[in-house]
TIBA-668177 format. One record per residue: residue number from 1; residue in three letters; x, y, z of N, C-alpha, C in turn. Coordinates in steps of 0.2 Angstrom, whole numbers. Last residue first. Layout:
BEGIN
R,i,aa,n_px,n_py,n_pz,ca_px,ca_py,ca_pz,c_px,c_py,c_pz
R,NUM,ALA,X,Y,Z,X,Y,Z,X,Y,Z;
...
This chain:
BEGIN
R,i,aa,n_px,n_py,n_pz,ca_px,ca_py,ca_pz,c_px,c_py,c_pz
R,103,ARG,742,404,621,739,405,630,742,413,630;
R,102,ASP,738,406,604,745,409,609,744,409,613;
R,101,ARG,733,394,594,732,400,597,736,399,603;
R,100,ARG,738,388,578,737,385,589,735,390,590;
R,99,GLY,737,381,566,730,388,569,731,386,576;
R,98,ALA,740,367,561,739,372,563,734,375,563;
R,97,PRO,748,356,575,742,359,571,745,363,569;
R,96,ARG,765,353,575,761,352,578,754,355,573;
R,95,ALA,774,348,570,774,342,577,766,346,579;
R,94,SER,784,356,559,783,358,566,779,356,571;
R,93,SER,785,345,548,791,349,555,791,352,562;
R,92,GLU,777,329,554,778,336,551,784,340,555;
R,91,GLU,776,320,560,783,323,560,780,323,554;
R,90,GLY,764,310,567,766,317,570,773,320,568;
R,89,TRP,758,305,554,761,300,566,763,307,566;
R,88,THR,748,308,546,761,306,546,761,307,555;
R,87,ASP,739,305,553,741,301,548,747,300,546;
R,86,TRP,741,319,562,734,310,563,741,306,558;
R,85,LEU,741,327,552,744,327,555,745,316,560;
R,84,ALA,726,326,543,734,326,542,740,324,547;
R,83,ARG,717,329,557,718,321,552,726,322,547;
R,82,VAL,723,341,553,721,338,562,722,332,559;
R,81,GLU,719,344,543,728,348,547,728,345,550;
R,80,PRO,703,341,545,711,340,538,715,344,538;
R,79,GLU,695,341,560,700,346,557,706,342,550;
R,78,VAL,695,334,569,690,331,563,691,337,558;
R,77,PHE,696,338,581,701,329,577,698,333,569;
R,76,CYS,691,348,585,694,351,581,701,346,578;
R,75,GLY,683,343,594,680,346,589,686,351,583;
R,74,PRO,691,334,602,686,332,599,683,336,592;
R,73,CYS,704,343,606,700,341,605,696,337,601;
R,72,VAL,722,332,605,717,339,603,710,340,601;
R,71,VAL,737,333,610,734,333,613,730,339,607;
R,70,THR,755,327,604,753,331,606,744,329,605;
R,69,LEU,771,325,612,766,325,613,757,331,614;
R,68,VAL,787,319,603,783,324,603,776,323,603;
R,67,PRO,803,311,606,792,311,605,790,318,606;
R,66,ARG,814,308,596,810,316,600,805,315,601;
R,65,VAL,814,296,590,818,301,588,818,303,592;
R,64,LEU,806,282,586,807,286,586,814,290,590;
R,63,ARG,812,270,573,813,274,577,812,276,579;
R,62,ARG,806,258,563,804,264,564,808,266,566;
R,61,TYR,815,241,558,806,245,561,811,255,560;
R,60,GLU,819,226,553,820,235,549,814,239,554;
R,59,VAL,831,213,559,821,217,559,824,223,560;
R,58,THR,840,200,554,837,205,559,831,210,558;
R,57,ALA,845,186,563,846,190,557,841,197,562;
R,56,ASP,856,177,571,856,182,563,852,185,562;
R,55,ASP,846,176,582,851,166,575,850,172,571;
R,54,ASP,845,183,590,850,181,592,850,177,586;
R,53,LEU,845,203,577,839,196,585,845,190,587;
R,52,ALA,844,218,578,847,211,581,842,208,583;
R,51,LEU,837,232,573,838,228,578,839,220,575;
R,50,THR,840,247,564,841,240,563,840,236,567;
R,49,ALA,829,262,560,835,259,562,834,248,562;
R,48,ALA,825,277,553,829,270,550,830,266,557;
R,47,GLU,819,289,563,824,287,556,822,280,558;
R,46,THR,804,301,567,807,296,565,815,294,562;
R,45,PRO,798,317,576,801,312,569,806,304,569;
R,44,GLY,782,312,583,787,311,581,793,312,574;
R,43,GLY,769,304,595,772,307,589,778,307,588;
R,42,HIS,752,300,603,760,302,603,769,300,595;
R,41,LEU,740,314,601,745,310,598,750,309,600;
R,40,ARG,724,310,611,731,311,612,737,307,606;
R,39,TYR,709,320,614,712,313,607,724,313,608;
R,38,SER,700,320,622,703,321,618,705,316,615;
R,37,GLY,688,315,628,688,322,629,693,326,626;
R,36,VAL,670,305,622,679,306,621,680,315,620;
R,35,MET,665,293,631,661,301,628,670,304,625;
R,34,ALA,652,278,627,659,282,628,659,289,628;
R,33,ASP,642,268,634,642,273,627,652,274,631;
R,32,THR,636,255,642,635,259,634,639,262,627;
R,31,ARG,646,258,652,644,253,651,641,250,645;
R,30,THR,656,271,650,649,268,652,651,262,650;
R,29,HIS,670,280,651,671,276,647,663,274,652;
R,28,ARG,678,295,646,674,294,654,669,287,648;
R,27,THR,692,305,643,685,298,639,684,299,644;
R,26,VAL,699,321,650,700,316,648,693,310,645;
R,25,THR,695,337,644,694,331,649,692,325,644;
R,24,VAL,704,352,638,700,344,632,703,342,641;
R,23,ALA,703,370,635,704,365,642,701,359,640;
R,22,VAL,707,378,620,701,374,626,702,367,628;
R,21,GLY,718,377,609,719,378,617,711,378,620;
R,20,CYS,715,376,595,714,379,598,712,383,606;
R,19,ARG,730,365,596,723,370,592,721,376,591;
R,18,ALA,731,358,607,737,360,602,732,368,599;
R,17,CYS,719,357,623,719,357,614,727,361,613;
R,16,HIS,727,355,636,724,359,632,721,360,624;
R,15,GLU,728,350,653,729,351,647,725,355,642;
R,14,SER,724,352,665,728,358,663,732,355,657;
R,13,SER,713,350,676,715,347,668,718,351,667;
R,12,ASP,700,352,683,703,348,686,707,348,679;
R,11,ALA,689,346,669,688,348,675,698,344,680;
R,10,ALA,686,358,659,687,354,658,690,351,665;
R,9,ALA,671,363,651,677,368,654,678,360,655;
R,8,GLY,665,355,635,665,361,640,668,363,647;
R,7,ARG,662,351,623,667,357,622,666,363,632;
R,6,ALA,666,337,617,665,340,624,671,346,626;
R,5,VAL,659,334,604,660,337,604,659,341,614;
R,4,PRO,655,318,598,655,322,603,655,324,603;
R,3,GLN,668,313,584,664,306,593,660,315,596;
R,2,PRO,663,307,564,666,311,572,661,307,579;
R,1,MET,670,289,563,662,294,562,667,300,568;
Protein backbone atom coordinates (compact mmCIF):
# COMPACT_ATOMS: atom_id res chain seq x y z
CA UNK A 1 0.00 0.00 0.00
CA UNK A 2 1.50 3.39 -0.94
CA UNK A 3 2.55 5.62 1.92
CA UNK A 4 1.52 9.28 2.23
CA UNK A 5 3.72 11.48 0.08
CA UNK A 6 5.92 13.86 2.06
CA UNK A 7 7.08 16.41 -0.50
CA UNK A 8 7.62 19.35 1.82
CA UNK A 9 11.00 20.92 2.52
CA UNK A 10 13.30 18.71 4.52
CA UNK A 11 14.40 20.19 7.82
CA UNK A 12 18.18 19.91 8.21
CA UNK A 13 18.36 17.13 5.60
CA UNK A 14 21.24 16.75 3.20
CA UNK A 15 19.75 13.70 1.47
CA UNK A 16 17.83 13.91 -1.77
CA UNK A 17 15.78 11.45 -3.78
CA UNK A 18 18.00 9.64 -6.29
CA UNK A 19 15.20 9.82 -8.88
CA UNK A 20 13.59 13.26 -8.68
CA UNK A 21 16.10 15.16 -6.52
CA UNK A 22 13.62 16.39 -3.89
CA UNK A 23 15.01 16.75 -0.35
CA UNK A 24 13.81 13.86 1.82
CA UNK A 25 12.99 13.78 5.51
CA UNK A 26 13.30 11.09 8.15
CA UNK A 27 10.40 8.77 8.89
CA UNK A 28 8.40 10.13 11.82
CA UNK A 29 6.66 7.80 14.26
CA UNK A 30 3.87 8.66 16.67
CA UNK A 31 1.96 6.43 19.04
CA UNK A 32 -0.67 5.71 16.42
CA UNK A 33 0.89 6.41 13.01
CA UNK A 34 4.04 6.89 10.96
CA UNK A 35 4.86 9.30 8.13
CA UNK A 36 7.42 7.86 5.72
CA UNK A 37 9.97 10.50 4.72
CA UNK A 38 12.19 8.30 2.53
CA UNK A 39 13.08 4.75 1.60
CA UNK A 40 16.74 3.70 1.96
CA UNK A 41 18.11 0.70 0.07
CA UNK A 42 21.45 -0.64 1.25
CA UNK A 43 22.33 -2.84 -1.70
CA UNK A 44 24.74 -3.23 -4.56
CA UNK A 45 26.61 -5.94 -6.45
CA UNK A 46 27.03 -9.29 -4.69
CA UNK A 47 29.05 -12.43 -5.25
CA UNK A 48 28.79 -16.00 -4.04
CA UNK A 49 30.83 -16.72 -0.90
CA UNK A 50 31.31 -19.63 1.49
CA UNK A 51 31.79 -19.50 5.24
CA UNK A 52 33.52 -22.43 6.97
CA UNK A 53 32.04 -23.32 10.35
CA UNK A 54 33.81 -25.01 13.28
CA UNK A 55 32.29 -28.45 12.64
CA UNK A 56 33.56 -28.77 9.03
CA UNK A 57 30.23 -27.55 7.72
CA UNK A 58 30.00 -24.65 5.29
CA UNK A 59 27.39 -21.99 4.65
CA UNK A 60 26.94 -20.43 1.22
CA UNK A 61 25.72 -16.83 1.05
CA UNK A 62 25.80 -13.69 -1.12
CA UNK A 63 28.53 -11.22 -0.08
CA UNK A 64 28.03 -7.52 -0.74
CA UNK A 65 30.98 -6.47 -2.92
CA UNK A 66 30.45 -2.71 -3.25
CA UNK A 67 27.81 -1.22 -0.93
CA UNK A 68 25.53 1.33 -2.57
CA UNK A 69 23.03 3.49 -0.67
CA UNK A 70 20.00 4.55 -2.71
CA UNK A 71 17.48 6.97 -1.18
CA UNK A 72 14.10 7.70 -2.78
CA UNK A 73 11.09 9.73 -1.71
CA UNK A 74 7.68 8.08 -1.15
CA UNK A 75 6.36 9.64 -4.37
CA UNK A 76 9.02 7.93 -6.50
CA UNK A 77 8.91 4.67 -4.55
CA UNK A 78 5.59 3.75 -6.18
CA UNK A 79 7.12 3.94 -9.68
CA UNK A 80 7.67 0.52 -11.33
CA UNK A 81 11.37 1.06 -12.17
CA UNK A 82 12.13 2.08 -8.58
CA UNK A 83 10.29 -0.95 -7.20
CA UNK A 84 12.25 -3.15 -9.65
CA UNK A 85 15.49 -1.75 -8.20
CA UNK A 86 14.31 -2.71 -4.70
CA UNK A 87 13.27 -6.18 -5.88
CA UNK A 88 16.76 -6.82 -7.34
CA UNK A 89 18.41 -5.46 -4.16
CA UNK A 90 20.11 -2.70 -6.13
CA UNK A 91 22.10 -5.06 -8.38
CA UNK A 92 21.29 -3.21 -11.61
CA UNK A 93 24.34 -2.02 -13.52
CA UNK A 94 23.89 1.62 -12.53
CA UNK A 95 22.50 0.88 -9.03
CA UNK A 96 20.38 4.03 -9.39
CA UNK A 97 16.72 4.48 -10.32
CA UNK A 98 15.98 5.63 -13.86
CA UNK A 99 15.11 9.26 -14.43
CA UNK A 100 17.58 10.82 -12.00
CA UNK A 101 17.74 14.54 -12.35
CA UNK A 102 21.14 16.26 -12.17
CA UNK A 103 21.50 18.75 -9.33
